[in-house]
SERO-456330 format. One record per residue (C-alpha): residue number from 0; residue in one letter; x, y, z. Coordinates in steps of 0.001 Angstrom, whole numbers, plus 500000, padded with zeros to 6 digits. Layout:
// SERO-456330
pos/code/c1/c2/c3
NUM/A/X/Y/Z
...
END
This chain:
// SERO-456330
pos/code/c1/c2/c3
0/M/478954/483960/499145
1/R/480388/481927/502084
2/L/480733/478865/499841
3/F/482498/480966/497173
4/R/484930/482276/499720
5/S/485622/478644/501026
6/V/486408/477543/497434
7/L/488566/480597/496753
8/F/490725/480056/499817
9/A/490883/476323/499320
10/W/492373/477132/495779
11/L/494771/479751/497294
12/H/496018/477097/499886
13/L/496661/474493/497130
14/C/498639/477055/495097
15/H/500666/477907/498138
16/L/501431/474240/498813
17/F/502347/473759/495132
18/E/504830/476686/495283
19/R/506445/475457/498479
20/A/506907/471928/497013
21/T/508304/473137/493792
22/G/510353/476097/495093
23/R/508498/478630/492943
24/G/507355/482147/493560
25/A/508600/483623/496842
26/F/509922/480046/497846
27/G/512362/480299/494955
28/R/513857/483768/496109
29/P/515820/484646/499223
30/E/513537/485696/502098
31/V/512835/489225/502726
32/Q/515307/491138/504932
33/V/513442/491921/508194
34/L/514039/495413/509799
35/Q/513785/496603/513289
36/N/510333/497853/514212
37/A/511617/501313/515174
38/F/511587/504590/513139
39/P/514994/505533/511882
40/E/516982/508680/512868
41/T/516538/511033/509870
42/D/515908/514577/508912
43/N/513005/513453/506888
44/R/510116/514189/509093
45/L/507495/512398/507039
46/K/509456/509261/506959
47/S/510126/509291/510719
48/A/506440/509901/511340
49/L/505464/507037/509181
50/W/507680/504563/511200
51/K/506439/506134/514462
52/H/502875/505705/513676
53/Y/503084/502294/511839
54/V/500265/500054/513271
55/R/499033/496519/512397
56/Q/495590/495696/511070
57/F/492889/494407/513463
58/N/491420/491656/511250
59/A/492033/489904/507988
60/A/490271/492489/505814
61/S/491593/495701/507468
62/C/494864/496322/505862
63/S/493649/499512/504265
64/V/492441/500853/507757
65/A/495942/500266/509287
66/T/497740/501766/506339
67/V/495505/504899/506148
68/A/495726/505437/509875
69/T/499457/505194/509653
70/V/499513/507700/506803
71/I/497055/510245/508265
72/N/498864/510274/511620
73/A/502268/510776/509841
74/L/500990/513648/507705
75/L/499413/515373/510725
76/E/502635/515006/512798
77/S/504983/515986/510058
78/S/502948/519194/509503
79/G/502868/519881/513294
80/R/499013/519402/513551
81/L/498698/516126/515496
82/T/496913/516538/518650
83/H/496187/512803/519329
84/P/496806/509741/517290
85/V/493946/508738/515060
86/T/492901/505300/515930
87/Q/491617/502773/513356
88/A/488195/502723/514996
89/E/487886/506486/514877
90/L/488900/506526/511148
91/L/486186/504027/510253
92/D/483563/506045/512166
93/T/484691/509269/510522
94/V/485083/508218/506843
95/R/481967/506625/505350
96/T/482970/506466/501792
97/A/482000/503277/499893
98/N/480682/501731/503202
99/W/484323/501334/504416
100/K/483402/500152/507854
101/Q/481033/497546/506464
102/R/483664/496229/504109
103/M/485955/495474/507178
104/S/483294/493456/508911
105/P/483302/489598/508704
106/A/480058/489779/506412
107/G/481410/492581/504322
108/D/479310/494965/502346
109/H/476976/492762/500442
110/G/479957/490119/500530
111/R/482624/492424/499469
112/R/485626/492916/501732
113/G/488758/494905/501409
114/L/489439/497597/498785
115/P/490452/497299/495236
116/L/493047/499945/494133
117/P/490606/502596/492711
118/L/488475/502438/495842
119/L/491513/502738/497977
120/A/492267/505987/496172
121/R/488744/507303/497026
122/I/489142/506296/500637
123/V/492473/508028/500971
124/E/491063/511117/499422
125/S/488020/511153/501809
126/S/490368/510589/504796
127/L/492670/513482/503842
128/K/489622/515852/503609
129/A/487965/514503/506765
130/Y/491209/515437/508652
131/G/491832/518734/506940
132/I/495093/517740/505281
133/A/496045/519704/502335
134/Y/497878/518028/499494
135/R/499188/518897/496084
136/S/497753/515829/494265
137/L/496610/512219/494781
138/E/497487/509795/492057
139/I/496983/506151/491170
140/L/500003/504523/489554
141/Q/498654/501334/487936
142/A/501293/498635/487620
143/V/501366/496694/484355
144/K/503232/493565/483003
145/P/504073/494069/479406
146/P/507959/494731/479363
147/R/508025/497877/477391
148/R/505189/499617/479466
149/A/506367/498015/482759
150/G/509866/499517/482523
151/R/508459/502934/482143
152/V/506019/502587/484997
153/Q/508724/501037/487239
154/Q/510962/504084/486445
155/T/508142/506342/487365
156/L/507740/504584/490639
157/A/511493/504802/491358
158/G/511211/508549/490931
159/H/508317/508860/493460
160/L/510208/506616/495854
161/A/513378/508631/495498
162/A/511476/511785/496107
163/F/509858/510403/499201
164/E/513204/509377/500568
165/S/515154/512551/499787
166/R/512508/515264/499994
167/G/509706/513843/502199
168/D/507173/515515/499886
169/R/505102/512361/499170
170/V/503641/509179/500565
171/V/503589/505935/498528
172/I/500983/503264/499534
173/A/501305/499901/497800
174/H/498492/497665/496688
175/F/500217/494314/496060
176/D/500217/490603/496019
177/Q/501564/489572/499474
178/G/502499/486156/498243
179/E/504906/487631/495835
180/L/506950/489049/498754
181/L/506385/486673/501471
182/R/505957/482903/501606
183/T/502201/483220/502192
184/L/498925/483193/500209
185/H/498615/485163/497066
186/I/496138/487719/498236
187/P/495615/491495/497495
188/H/497323/493453/500323
189/I/497838/497201/501282
190/S/500758/498707/503235
191/P/502709/501932/503113
192/V/506292/502268/501959
193/G/508713/503220/504624
194/A/512045/503807/503010
195/F/513910/503572/499650
196/D/517565/503004/498994
197/D/518154/504445/495598
198/R/521754/503192/495278
199/G/520844/499619/496301
200/G/517455/499656/494729
201/Q/515797/498450/498024
202/V/512158/499252/499035
203/S/511187/498984/502845
204/V/507552/497896/503296
205/L/505729/498713/506463
206/D/503635/495606/506306
207/V/500583/496137/508484
208/D/499769/492350/508498
209/P/500222/491132/512242
210/E/501406/487831/510804
211/A/504098/489430/508723
212/P/507575/489476/510280
213/G/507517/493232/510578
214/P/508769/495935/508260
215/Y/511098/494404/505645
216/R/513142/495174/502682
217/V/512988/493867/499092
218/S/514586/494731/495750
219/L/512768/497275/493564
220/D/512265/494562/490942
221/V/510678/492156/493330
222/F/508559/494994/494814
223/Y/507286/495865/491289
224/R/506591/492159/490623
225/S/504200/492186/493577
226/L/502413/495268/492300
227/S/502145/494097/488801
228/A/501053/490507/489658
229/D/497598/489685/488302
230/Y/495469/488785/491241
231/N/493700/485341/491034
232/P/490906/485630/488617
233/L/488512/484572/491286
234/F/489271/487871/492979
235/R/487785/489842/489998
236/K/484123/488951/491308
237/F/485133/491282/494236
238/G/486574/494156/491969
239/Y/490250/493157/492023
240/G/492261/493477/488768
241/S/495888/494013/489593
242/G/497873/496264/491899
243/G/499790/499599/491838
244/C/500313/502494/494179
245/V/498347/505527/495583
246/I/500723/508399/495570
247/I/500039/511502/497852
248/R/502124/514551/497159
249/T/502195/516925/500092
250/A/501348/520636/500022
251/A/504821/521724/500997
252/T/505746/523466/497797
253/K/502597/523937/495681
254/P/498968/524823/496136
255/Q/496551/522029/496907
256/N/495303/520144/493894
257/P/492800/517713/495399
258/K/491185/516088/492458
259/S/494101/514724/490325
260/F/493978/511019/489550
261/P/496348/510419/486576
262/T/497495/506977/485936
263/G/500600/505267/484287
264/D/503610/507368/483465
265/S/502519/510875/484777
266/H/504930/512657/487161
267/D/506325/516034/487762
268/P/509550/517453/486259
269/A/511174/517423/489630
270/D/511086/513633/489539
271/R/513160/513362/486402
END
């Protein structure tokens, strides 16, 4: 497994050098707009709480832990139930689903590190239950590439982002190819969305990677490109297909519906 990882990362570095030399990928687009690392003044309590509790991951595999810690603390604070910030270490000791803690270790869980999108949704669900957070639904929005279907999925995503920004009634967690947004390796990555400018079509990503420049803003089109990028076929050995989003709808207006994992174009009438 160690040899396989060495081959995989050697190939990723070669691809990175090729893109840099030829001006392709993120090297062929303007760099992301880096934002100040401070939560904005807003009446949207959930949005402010996400920025306030935004943390960076503690090792190369733990982007899911930093992301879920950010989200759990934000949901607890926005509902007035936060007694103390949940640390990443506490989260891993509390949520045992899918050997999450082992997956974050250098050896991984039988060599598997990180979380593919479906497993991320399971971990998020388990974390919400562990901390007694009620929610309307938890959905996987799978990103796709074919233009006709991609347009519909991107429109659905824009509806979720607009609802988060205007109503603060949901959280959007992105599972994306980081190399499509930043001039870095093309690897699966996880981070929460921190804001959405509907008029300008700009998405703010609270990137939990400590080597990232901080929260940054990209266009919705580029953001969707990062979600729908096919991860390197070598990642499929570890369960990675392509990216998408996990959408948590809060329990502000409807009773809890904890087991709802629709995919694709599903969204509520309020998003239209």
